[in-house]
C-alpha positions in Angstrom: 33.5 147.3 116.4 31.2 144.6 116.7 31.7 141.3 119.1 32.3 139.3 116.3 35.2 141.3 115.2 36.6 141.5 118.4 36.9 138.0 118.6 38.1 137.6 115.1 40.7 140.0 115.8 41.8 138.6 119.2 41.6 134.7 117.4 44.3 136.2 114.9 46.3 137.7 117.0 46.4 134.5 119.2 47.4 132.6 116.0 50.2 134.8 115.1 51.6 134.5 118.8 51.4 130.8 118.6 52.9 130.9 114.9 55.9 133.0 116.1 56.4 130.8 119.5 56.2 127.5 117.6 59.7 127.0 116.1 61.1 127.9 119.5 58.6 126.0 121.7 59.2 123.1 119.1 63.1 123.0 119.3 63.2 123.5 123.4 60.8 120.2 123.6 63.0 118.0 121.5 66.1 118.8 122.6 64.5 118.6 126.0 63.2 115.3 125.4 66.4 114.1 123.9 68.7 115.2 127.0 65.6 113.4 129.3 66.4 110.2 127.5 70.1 110.7 127.7 69.6 111.5 131.5 67.4 108.4 132.3 69.8 106.0 130.1 72.6 107.4 132.1 71.6 107.8 135.0 73.1 111.4 135.1 70.7 113.8 137.0 72.4 117.2 136.6 70.2 120.2 136.1 72.2 122.4 134.1 72.9 119.3 131.7 69.1 120.0 130.5 69.3 123.9 130.9 72.5 124.9 128.8 71.3 122.5 125.5 67.9 124.1 125.6 69.4 127.7 125.9 71.6 127.2 122.9 69.2 125.2 120.7 66.5 128.1 121.1 68.9 130.7 120.4 70.3 129.0 117.5 66.6 128.7 116.2 65.7 132.3 116.9 68.9 133.4 115.1 67.8 131.2 112.3 64.0 132.1 112.2 64.3 135.7 113.6 64.1 137.0 110.3 61.2 134.9 109.3 59.1 135.9 112.6 60.5 139.5 112.5 58.9 140.0 108.7 55.4 138.1 110.2 55.3 140.3 113.5 56.1 143.8 111.2 53.5 142.6 108.2 50.9 142.0 110.6 51.5 145.2 113.2 51.3 147.7 110.2 48.1 146.0 108.8 46.7 146.7 112.3 48.1 150.3 112.4 47.1 150.7 108.5 43.5 149.5 108.8 42.5 150.3 112.9 41.0 153.6 111.4 38.6 152.1 109.0 37.7 149.4 111.6 36.7 151.9 114.6 35.5 155.0 112.1 31.9 153.2 111.5 30.3 151.2 114.0 28.2 148.8 112.0 29.8 149.5 108.7 33.2 148.6 108.1 34.0 147.0 111.0 31.5 144.1 110.4 33.2 143.1 107.0 35.9 141.4 108.7 39.3 141.5 109.7 41.5 142.6 106.6 44.9 140.5 107.4 45.9 138.9 104.4 46.6 135.1 104.6 49.6 133.7 103.0 
């Protein structure tokens, strides 16, 4: 494995992590912003008012996006396990050809 290969693999792994986390983070951000605006408008400063709707929205998002997230993670992991022997077998050969992760 070359340093370029390791950097590319790390970059693609981080892209996968961000892609899987983005739906929940986005919903949490939007719900939190909406609740904050509501709290500022009504002068209600209750901590649980912010926490409970966020948890519910993130849970609903996880239920809706969960199958897609599981499929993406399974495909990525299966691809890594399938090609890992090729990547480490040859120090200057196959590993230099790049990471064989299909991009959809």
